[in-house]
N, C-alpha and C positions, 0 to 999 in steps of 0.2 A: 439443462443442468438444473437440478433441484436446488432450492435455497440452501445456502450454507451460512454459518456464523463467522467463519474465518477463512481467508484465502492467504496462502503463503506464496510470496513472489521472490525467488532468488534470482539475482541478475548481476551482470558485469557490464553496465553501460559505459561507453567511453566517456571521458571527461566532457567532451563537446556535446554529445547527444544527451548525456545525463543532466548537464546544467540546463539544457533547453527543454527537455521533455519528461524526465523521470518523475518529478513531484506531481505535475499536472496529470500524467497518465495514471499514477497510483490513486490520486484523489478521485479521479473520474471512475476508476474500476470499483472503488469502495462505494461510491454513490450509486452507480448503476446496478450493482449486485446487492446493495443494502446490507452490507456486512462489514466486519472489521477486516483490515488488510495489513499483514505483516510483511514488509518489504526488506529483504536482506541485500544490501548493495555492496558488492566487493569494491574496495577502493584502494588506490595506491598506484605506485609506479612498478611496472613489471620488468623482468630482465630484458625484454625486447625494447623497453623505453615507452611502451604503450601505457597510458594513464587511464585508470577506471575511476568512476565518479564517487562511489561510496554512497553516503546519505541514506543509511538504513532508517526505517521509520515504522510507526504504527499509526494507521488512519482509521477513524471511526466511520460508521455507515453514513454520516452526514458530511463526510469529506474533511473533517477536522483532524489535524495532525496532533496526536496525543503525546508522542515522544519521538525523539530523533537523535541519531548519532551521525554527525556529518562526515568525519574522517577517522580512520584508525580503528583499532580493536575496541570493542565496547558492547554494551547491552542496552536494549530499549525495553521499557517496561510500561505496561498499562493494564488496567482492569477492564475486562470485557463485560459489558452490561447487557445481558440477554433481554432484559425488559426494554432497553433502549432500541434494540433491534426490532422487537415486536411492535413497539409504538411507531417506529418509522414505517415499518411495512404495513401497518394498519392505516396510518394517515396518508401514505403515498403508495397505493397498491400496484406499483409498476411491475413487480414480478408476476402478478396474476395475468398480465397481458402478453407474456412471452409465449411464443408458439413453438420454439425449438426444444 
């Protein structure tokens, strides 16, 4: 995969797996791909009684959460700093070592 500036991740993690794994997986994907990550997490209780986790967020290339909406309808907002992406990729050239 060529370097990208933003990855969009739509998901409907269950409440159990979302609470345990959602945030850490998203932060890891942003760090390893050295890009911003917009995660849209469906949340709430469905007709079947199944609960989904929600927790939509924007994560920067350093793995920091810039904005988050835990539950319910809403919007997450952040400025994408393209210079920050370039600086991180220059100081930590991990993408240059990918062979796939």
